[in-house]
C-alpha positions, 0 to 999 in steps of 0.5 A, a space after each residue: 251839957 258838954 261832951 268829954 271830948 269837946 273843949 270850950 273855946 277859951 281852953 282850946 288855944 291854951 291846951 294846944 300850945 301846951 300839947 305842942 310844947 310837950 310833943 317837942 320836949 318829949 321826943 328829944 328825951 325819948 331819944 336821949 333815954 333810948 341811947 343811954 339804955 343802948 349804950 349800957 346794954 351794948 357792951 354786954 353783947 361782947 361777952 357773948 363772943 368766943 375768946 381771943 386766941 393767945 397772943 403770939 410772943 416773939 421767940 427768945 432765941 434763934 432755936 425758938 425762931 427756927 422751930 416756929 419757922 419750921 412749924 409755919 413752913 410744915 403747916 403751909 406745905 400741908 394746908 396751902 394746896 388745899 386752901 388754894 384749891 378751895 379758893 380756885 373752886 369756890 371763888 375764882 372759877 364761879 366768877 369766870 364761869 358767870 362771865 363766860 355764860 354772860 358773854 356766851 348768852 350775849 353772843 347767842 342773842 346778838 347772833 340770833 338778832 343778826 340772823 333774824 333781823 339784820 341778815 335778811 335786810 343786807 341780803 335784800 339790799 344786795 339783791 336789789 343792788 344786783 338787780 339794779 346794776 344787772 339792768 343798768 348793765 344790760 341797758 346802757 353798758 353792754 351795747 357800748 361794750 359791744 359796739 367798741 369791741 366791733 370797732 376795734 376787732 380789725 385793729 386787734 387782728 392786725 396787731 395779732 398778725 404782726 406779733 405772730 410774724 415777730 414771734 416766728 422770726 424770733 424763734 427762727 433766730 434765737 432757737 439755733 443759738 439755744 440749741 448750740 449753746 445746749 449742745 456745747 454745754 453737753 459736750 463740756 460736761 462729757 469732756 
């Protein structure tokens, strides 16, 4: 007793080859058939479109050209501001607004990141440097500076006294000259 789906050993290789041929040959036929129907039906869709506007004919004389130009100018003067306003509001402004919003979000994000993550680190670094240099200054530099100041104190006082004497002498010699010249100038102005 044979089952319907079961095949005999002799029929099996022959049947497989036949089915493979049928599968190979049927797929190009189906594609060609589909393309043929599609190419026949596709031009019919063009009849569903709106009719084309009347073609523009060139003017026959100068007066017709002048009238056509005036009509075009009037239409342009009436419609152009509205068209430009529509383009500005619907196309240009939204693009610039999106760019502004994007940059603003980016700025806010980086400002927040800077304030939260970077700024505290920078402050801590500066505080560490300040502490380090302050302690170094007090340990090493301050005693040396005080010692040097004490060494130079007599020399500085001596130089200060010399400068003081020189200035007093200059004042004594130069002040009468300045006073005379001012008095002489005053007398010249009066005369």
